[in-house]
N, C-alpha and C positions, 0 to 999 in steps of 0.2 A: 732694592727696586731698579727697574732700569729708568725710571723717570728722573731719579736723583743725578746721575751722570749725565744724561739728556740735557736737563735743566743747568747744570753746572758748565758743561760746554758752551751752550749758547750764552749763557752769561758772560764767560770769558771771551768769546767772540765779540759780543755786543760792547763789553767795556773796552776792549783793545780798540775796536773800531771808534768809538766816542772819543777815547782818549787821544787818539791820531788825530782826528778831525780838529780837535781843540787846540792843536799847536803847530807851529812853523818852526820853532826853534830847534836845530838840528842836535843839540846836546840833550833836550828833553825827548826828542824822538828816539835816540839812542837808550835813553834810560828806560823808555817805555818798551823798546824792542827786547832789551834785556829780562824786564819783568814778564813781558810776554812768553818768552821764552822759558823763564823759570815755571810760569804757570802752567805751560803745556806739558813740561818734564813733570810736575807733581799731578797734574791730570791724569798722565799715562801710568804713574806710580799707584795713584789712589783707584784708578778704575780701570785696570788692564783688560778686563772682560767687556767693557763697555763697547757699544755700537760705534762710538766716536773716537774711540783710542787708536784705530789705525789713521784715522785723519789726523788727529792730534800728532801722532808721530810723524807723519810725511810733513806736516807744517814745519815741526821741529828741524827735520832732517833739511830741509829745502831751505828755510832761514840760516840754519848753520852754514850750509853749503855757500849760498850766496855772501854771507859774511866773512868767507875765508877759511872757516873750521871745517877744512875738508875732512880731517880726521874724525871729529865729533859725527859729522854728517853721515860717514861711512858706517860708524857704529849704530845709528839710528837706522838708517837703511837696511843693515845686516838684522838688527832686531824685527824690523818691520817686514822684512821679505821671508825670515823664518818663523816668526810668530805669527803672522797674518799672511802667510803665501797666497791663500785663495781670495783674498780681497783684491779690488781693483788698486788699492794704495799699496799692498805688498807686491802686486804684479809692477807697478810703477818703480817701487824701490829695487826691484830685480833689475829693472831696465836702468836705473841709476847707478847701480853698482857695475853694472857691464860698463858703462859709460866712464865711470871714474878709473877704471882699468884699462881704458883705450890707449892712453898717453905711451907712444912707442910703439903701439900695435897696430895690426891692420883692421880696419873697421868694415865689417861685412854691412853693405847696406844694397837694398836692391828692391824693385817694386814695378809696378806699371806706370805709364807716363798717363796723362789724361786719355789718350786715344787708345788705351791698352797695349801697347808695345813696352817690352820689358827693359828696363833701366839697371845695369849693374854696376857699381862704383869700381868692382874689379876692372873694367874696361879701362879704367883712367890709370892703372898701376904706372910708376915711374914719372908721373905728373904732380905738380902741386895743385890739390884740389879743395874747393873751398864747398862744404856743404851748408846751405842756408834755407832754415826752416822758415816758412813763410805763409801768409794769408792774404788775400784780397782784402779783407775788411781791415787789417792792419794799416793805420796811416803811417807808422814808424817804418815799416817795410816800403810802403810807396815812397816815402821820402828816399829810401835808401837805394832804390832801382837806379837813378841815374849813376851813383858811385860805383854799383855793381858792373853797370854797363861799361863805364869808363875804365874800370880796372880789367875787365875781361878782354876789351878791345886793346889795352895797352899791352897786356902781358900775355895773351893768348900764343903769340908765336914764340915765347919762351917757356911753354909748357904749363900755363896757368888755365885751369878749368873751374867751372862751377857746375854743381849740380844742385837744384833746388828741391825742396820737399814741401809740397803744399799741405796745409793743415786746414784748407777749407771744407765746408761740411758737404757740398754737392759738387760733382765733377762738371757739370754743366757749364758753370761759369768760369771754370779755370782756364781752359784753352783760349777764350775770348779775352780774359785778362793778360794771358802771356802774350798773345799777339799784338794786343794794343799797346803794352808797355815794352815791346821789343825785346822781350827776354828770349834771347837766341840760345840759352844752354838748356840742357836737359832738365826735366822736372818729373818728379814722381808723385803720383797721387795715389792716396788710398783712405777710403771713408772712415771717419771715427774722431776726426779733430785729434783732441790731445789724449785720446783714449785708443788711437790707433796704434797698431804695432810699430809703425813707423816712428812714431813720436815717442 
């Protein structure tokens, strides 16, 4: 029955959330994280055809990558992109694999700015380029803007450039936000938030 894996996955998610909420001890949080990853592995092995299997595998891959286990994450992304290629998670895994292989390689990135003008990072060849994924609703990004402006102003004459990639939901607010915050670098916008081809 599809109901069994459905309930099992939601129980895993709920239990992990409750356990994390109940502790501030870092050692305990690390133990909970390890238990969570083992639970995800077990779920995927037990229910490989479940509707939630791609999500569980993506959670596993992302958590492994964030904890520094790039090889383990790569294996999970490979399994996800080959076994669940037609799912949104499979497509994200394919993108993650491309990203992991970018070290030392040219990064193709292009798209329209909020006014429709095409931006292509190939135009910055020979410069040191920082690509910043951002959203106007991200308080952390808003806090980073003065730092980015300072770096850009200080090192632009030495070949340092920034290209922003907006993950906002609507283009209408992007241009006013850029102007208000004096973001003088090029910014790409494509609808879709985290599911956009750029993300």
